[in-house]
Each structure stands twice: as C-alpha cells, then as structure tokens.
N, C-alpha and C positions, 0 to 999 in steps of 0.2 A: 575539434567540434564535430568533424565527420565521423570519428569513432563513437562519440556519444550519440549522434544521430542514428547511426547503424544499430547500436544497442537498443535505443528507444524504439526504433522501427520494428525490431525483432520482437520486442515485448508487446507492442501494440498490435502487431499482426497476429500474434498468438491469442490475444484477447478479442479478435474479430474485427479490428479497425482496418478499413480499406483505403482510406484517404485522409489527407490532412489539409485543413484550411490554412493558407498563408494569408494572414489578415493585416490590413493597415486601414487607416482612416484618411479620407482626401481632405482637401481644403474647405469642404462644406460640412465636415463632420460625418459624412456618409461612409459607413464601412464598405470596403472593397476586399475582394479576396481572389486567390487562385487555389484550386484543389489539386494537390499532387497525389498520385497513388502512394500507398505506404511504402512500396518498394522503391520509390523515387525520392524518399525523404533525405537519405544520405547524400544523394547527388545534389539535391536542392540546397543542402547545408553547405556543400563544397562549392557549388558554381551558381547557385541561385536559379530562379526561374524568370524567363523573359516577360517583359511588360512594356507597354508604350510609355514614353516620357510624357505623353499628353494627359495622363491621369492628374498631373499637377494643375492642369488648366481645364478640367471638367468643372461645370457649374453644377448647381443643385438639381438641374433639370436634364442632366446628362448631355448638355450641349458643350462642345469644345470651343473655347475662345482662343483665338490666335493673336490677341492684342498684346500678349507679353512677348516682346521681340525675341527673347532667348529661346522660346518654345513656339516659334511662329510658323512652323511647317509640320507636316504629318510624319517626318522622318525622325528615327531615333528610338532606341530601346534602353531600358534599364534592367537590372536584375533584383528579383525579390529574394532575400535570404532569410530563412526562418531563424528566430531566436530560440534555440533548442531548450535552453533552460527554462523557458515559459511554456513548453509544449504540454498540452493537456488533452486527455480524452474527453469528449463531450458526452456527459451522462444522458442528455436529452436527444442526442444523435449518435448512438453508440457505434455506428460504423465509421464515424468521423472523429478525428482529433483536430486540435486548433493550436496555432502558434502565431504570435505577432511577427511581422516581417519588417526588416530593414530594407530600405530602397538604396541600391548602390549603383554606381556607373558600370558600364559594360565590362571594364577592366577590373572591377572589384574595389576601385577607389571610392571615397565618399562622394555622394551625390548631393548637391546643395539643396535639393527640394525634399529631402527626407525629413518629414515632421518629427519622427521619433528621434533622429539624430540631433535635431535643434534642441530638444529637451535634454538629451544626454549631455550636450555641451553645457547647458545652463547648470545642471546638477553638478557636473565636474567643476565648473568655475566656482560654484558655491562651496564645494568641498575644499577647494584651494584657499578660500577665504575663511575657512573654519566654520562654515555654516552647514547645517543639515536641516532638511524639511520633511515634515510629515503631512500627507495629503489624504483626504477622504472625500468621496462623492456621495451626495444624496441624489437619488435618481427617481424622478417622477415620470409616470407614464399612464395613459389612459387605455382602458380595455374595452373591446367590442367583440361581437360575434364574428367568427370567420366569414368572409364574403361581404361584410358590411361596407358601404361606401363612405361612411363617416361616423364619428363617435356620437355627435349630438343627437342624431335620430335613432342610433342603435347603441345605447350605452350598455356596457358589460355588467354594470351593477347600478342599483338605484339609490345607493346611499343607505343611511345618512353618512355624512362625512365623519371619519374617525370611528365609526361604529363596527363592532364585530359582526353585526347582522349584515352589513354590506358585503362582507367576505363569505358568507355562508354559500351563496350560489357559486362561488369561485373556489370552493374548498379543494377540489382536485388540482386546480392550477396552483394554489398556494402550497399545497403539499409537494408538488413537483418543484416549485422554486426552492423550497427549503432543502429538499433532497439533492437537486441538481447543482445548486450553489456549493454545497458542501463537497459533493463528489467531484466538482470541477476545481477544487482548490480555492474556492471563494468562501467568505463568510458574510453573513447578513447581520448587520447591527440591529436593525429592527425593520419591520414591515407592517404597513397599515393602509387602510383606506384613507385617502387624502380629501382635500376640500373640493377640488374640481370635479367636472362631470366624469363619472366612471374612473376616477383617478386612484392610483396606487402610488406609494413611495416606499423604497427600500434604501438602506444606507450601507455603504461599504466601510469597513474599518480603515483607519489611517495606515498608510504605507509610504515608502520612499516615492518621489514623484514619478519616475518611469514605470515602476511597478503599478502605481495607482492608475496611470493612464492605460497600461495594458489590461488591468483588472476591469476597467470601465468598458473597454471593447469586449472582453470575454463576458462580462455581465450582460451586455446587450444580446450577444448571441445566445446566451443561456435562457434569457427571458423570451426571446422570439421563438425558440424551439419549444419551450414549455407551453407557451400560448397555443402554438400550432397543434401540438399533441392533444390539447383539450378543447379544440374547436373554437379557439379565440384568435384575435389579432391584436396587437398593441401598437399604440402611437406614442413615440417619444417626442413628437413635434412641439415646438414652443408654444403653439396654439392649436387647439382642436376645433375652436370656433372663435370668431372675432370678439364675441361678448363674454366668453367664460374665462375663468382663471386658467393660466397656461401651465406647461410643464417646465419646471426648472431643473437644472442639474447642479444644485448648490455645491459649492467648492470650499471645503474646510481646509485650512492650512495652519500649521504652526511652524516656527523657525527656532532652531536649537543651536547652541554653542557650548562645547565642553560638557555635553550631557544635560544642559540646563535649558528649559523652555523659556525663551526670551519674551513671550507674550504673557507669562505668569506675573501676577501682581494683585495685591489686595484691592487697589483702587484703579485697575486698568493697567495696560502696558507702560512701561517706562523705558528709558535708555534706547538700546537697539531695537527692542520690541515695539516701541512707539514710533521709531524711525521707519521700521518695516511697514507698519500700518500707514504711516504718512506717505511712504513711497507708492503704496497701492492707491491712496487717495489722490495723490498728484496725477497719476496716469490713468485715472479711473475711466474717463471718457474714451481714451485710446484702447485701454484694456477690454472694455465691453465691445469694441469693434472686432475683437478676436474671440471673446468668450460668449458673445450674444450677437453673431454677425449676420444672421439672415433677416430678410424683411419681416417675417412673422416675429422674430425676436424683438425687433424694434417696437412693434405694436404691443408686445407683451409687457414691456417696461412702462407700466402705467401707474399713477398714483392710486392707492387704495386697494391694491391687489396683493400686497406683500411681495411684489415683484421687483421693486426699486424703481424710482424715477428721478431721484436727485443725487447730487455728489455730496455725501456726508457719511459719517460713521456714527454708530450708536451701540450702547451696551444692551444686548439682547433686544434691540429694536427691529421688529420684523419688516419695517418699511425701509430700513437702512440698506443700501447696497453692500456696505461693509459692516457686518453684524458681529461685534465682539462677543464672544461667549467665554466668560471668566471661569476659572476653576472654582471649585466649592469644597467645603469640608467633607462632603460626601464622596465626590469623585476625585478630589485631589487637585492641587494647584497646577500640576502639569497638564490637566485636561484643557487649559486655556487655549483657544484658537480663534481665528477670524474666518467668518463665512462670507464668501463672495456670492451674493445672490443673483446677479444678472449674468447667469451662465446657463447654457441649455445644450441640447443634443446637436444643434447645428454648429457647435464649436468643435474643431478637431482637438481631442483631449490633450495631445501632446503640445500643440501650439498654445492652447489656453494656459497650460502650466508653464511653458517656456516664457510666455509674455508676463505671467504673474510673478514668477521668480525674478525676472529681470526688473520689473518695477519695484518689487520689494527690496531687492538687493541694492538698487540704486538709492532708495531711501536710507538704508543703513550706511552705505558708503558716504553719503553726503551729510549724514547726521540730521536729516530733516526733522522739524518740529511738528508735532501732532496737535491740530486744533482741538478744542473741547468737543466731547461727545454730544450728540443730540438725542433727546429721549422722546421727541415728538414726531409728527408727520409734517415735514416742511410745506407740504401741498396745502395745509390749512393756514399758512401764514400769508402775510402780504408780501408782495414782491420785494419791497424795501427791506423787510426783515431778512429774507434770504440773501439779498445782496450784501447786507451788513456782515453776514457770516461767510460770504464767498460761496454760497450754495447755488448751483445752477442745475438745470435739467440735464440728464444724460442725453446723448445724441438721439434725435427723433427722426432722423432720415439717413439713408445710406450716404448721401454726400457729406453730412456732418460727421458721420463715423469716419468717412475716408480722410477728411480734413484733420481730425484729431489724431488719427493713426499716423498720418504723414508727419505730424508734429511731435511724435514721441521718439527721440533718438534711442532710447533704451530698448523699446519693443522692436524697433526696426533693426537694431543691432542683434537682438536675440534671435530674430528669424534669419537674418542675413539678407543681403540685397536680392539675391535670386529668388529665394522663397517669398520674401516680402512682395516682390513684383508679381509673382504668380498669384499669391493670395489677393492682392489688390485687383488684379485682372478678373479673377473669379467673382469677387464681390461686385465689381462693376458690371459684369455679365448678368448676375442675378438681378441687380437693380434695374438694368435696362429691360429685362424680361418682365418685371413686375410693375414698371412705371405707369402704365395706363390701364391696369387691370384692377378690378374691385378687390378690396381686401378679402372678401369671401372666396374668391377664385384663387387668390395667393395662398391663403391658409390650406385650402383643400389640396392644392398641388404639392404642398410640403407634408401632408398628413402622414403618409406611410413611407417617407424617404429614409428614415433613420433607424 
C-alpha cells in the first residue's frame, strides 16, 4: 500500500495537488478530516496520522462528553490511515485530493470505534452467508447565498418545485456539480429542484455498501466546494426550518444471492427477500435511532411530509418508511429495491448501513414473515385500526430512540459494545443540549453542521 501511495502522490504532485484530505464521519454524521501534504501521503499510508480518541465522543455541537467510561479522559491517540484505492483529486478544489480514512489504534491494530470498520465487518459477514448488497443514496440539500444565516429568509432559488425554471439562477452551480462529480469518479443518477424551500436532490448509483458510504462523504465534499465556488452555501440538515419539509438522505438497498436480486418479484418480495424486508421492519424503531439520530431528525419524521412517521411498509407508498420499489418491464426485474426514508445527514453513513445490514440479515437468518403492504397513510386512520395491524409511531423523542436502540441485539452487535456505548453517549449529550431549547434554536444550530 505504501508503494501505491508513493506512486499516487507522485502523479498528484505532478498535476498540482498540494495536500490530501483524510476524511471520516463522526457519530453525528459530521465529516471530519486531517490534511497531509502530498509529500506525506506515503508516510500516512504506512503509519497513519495522529488524532485524539475523543472524536468518538464529540457531539453535534463540538462538545466532548466524558460519560462513556472507556473514553472518559483527555488522554489517548489513534491513527488515521488513508484508503489509497479510494484516493481522488478534487475537481472543485484542484490543489487538494481526498481519501476516506480508517481509524486504527496507535499500534496499527483495529480500533473498536472506527465506523468504517464496523460496516466492513457487516459486509464481510454477509459475504460469508452468500449475500451481497447494493446501496444507493438520494441526497437532498437546501441552497442559500454565501453568508446567509438561514435558508428560510435567504433561499437560493424560488421554485417552483421540480421545475426547470427553479434551476436557471443556479445554472453555474448545476454545471459545476455535473462536471465535478464526473471528475471525482462519481456519477449522478438524476438532479432536480425538490419540494422543500430552495431544495435540490441528486441520486448516486448503487454500489457495494462500503463504497456507497465513501461516495456519500465524497459527494458532500464535492457539493460544498461547488457551492462555495459559485457564491452559495448548502445545508444538508434534517430541517432548515421547523415548519418546512426537511432534507432526507433516502437509502435504497437490494440484497442478492448467486447473482439474483432477492427483492425481485411480480407481486412484491417473497422468500428471503420478504424476510429481509421483515427484518428491517422489526428493527425499524431502533434503526432510525442510527439513521435519523439528531433532535431535528425526530422532528422531521412527521405525518403528511413524505418523511415517514409510522412503522409499516408499502409498495411505492411515499409515506412508508420502507418503500418497496418493484422492478418493471421497462427497467427490469432486478431494479427492485427498498427505500429507507427516515435517514438523513446526521447519520454516520457507515453506521447507518451497518445497522441496516444487521437488521436485514437478521430477518433472513430467522425467516421472518412479512406482513401485508399498506397503500394508505396510517395517520388518517383511527388508532384502533393501526393497533390491529401492529403499526406504531416511530420514536418521537431521544429517550424513546435510546430505549428502542438498547433493545435491538442485532444493531448493538453490529456496532460492537465500545462503539455502541460511544454513540449512545453522544446522542445523550445532544439530547441534553437541546432539552429546554425551542425547536427553532435547535434547528438553526444544526443548519450548517453537515
């Protein structure tokens, strides 16, 4: 790997690159990084770059919580090691390159708080079971002029939603996104003006889980740089105002065995595909504690906003937290996938996928049965109707999220006890910070964090 890093560094230096972002995401979904000079890339690949162990217990407001006993002091270092095979020059920041980083212990051994490693373990376990996953993110974000304090009073476009007219004032930004994504080794499935205030959405094609999480981080870096270059700033926050539709990062997955998509089926998934979906449904409350973990996330998950509020699945039902998308004669049966809608930028992408794979694999291993699909909005029903089908609200408070997360042995095992403990400590710190603050203040405090 050092030889590959040296060769890559030589090529990048010749192209004018001066430094490399070593990037990871913390337990709040916030990207963090260290920049090393291009001349230091080979050394970083061999020996890593030092960082404090306490990044595992930073909360969303950059406060350090010492409530997780294993990281209860300011002492200790880890090493950040770049994943050289994912190294990319940044088209929008041409003097810099980017690579995701693994977090390892000071002696180079595995460090139990590394989120990327948690996902790598889940993917490896799935492979041993003969399963393969394809994952694609839909990324929503709001655009505002540079220097603005919030999106609601300074929207970057005036709509209408889904209209080409909305994007005309953003033409240079859109052109930069299309160019920079391609140059950075990413592809855009589609890009459009979305429903929320000054909102855009783009989709990333499906990839293996680890690459998909890496791509999500690189996409974020690419979008931020393109916005800055064109006098804009973007917010990926779950909410840009308490009343408006929020930003989701919808997570599409399919599960495969022997080259066959287990979710494909004329009348919906059957067999192991149905069991996979049933596993996600069983752990849905705990899963959203990882995929939509912030206080604004909880407020985003409201009925009537296509954001999901209840535990059920449906076929192309946009109120469903688990939206099954069938294959068709036009796109092919293997296009079938399930979309997890309660997911946003406050989720660490590696942990979100590790938790999701664990929940789905558990359903397959136990042969869970899938209840009937729901084609309506359960919020319009009587409570007795929801109870009859076992449909309940998704967690509506940090304490309820914590309770459900504690009660999921599958997700707990996927993270491992150390990382699970740090994650819970961070979530508790965030909840304590927000406890007596109005939601408007909480939303504003998260607006530019991701």
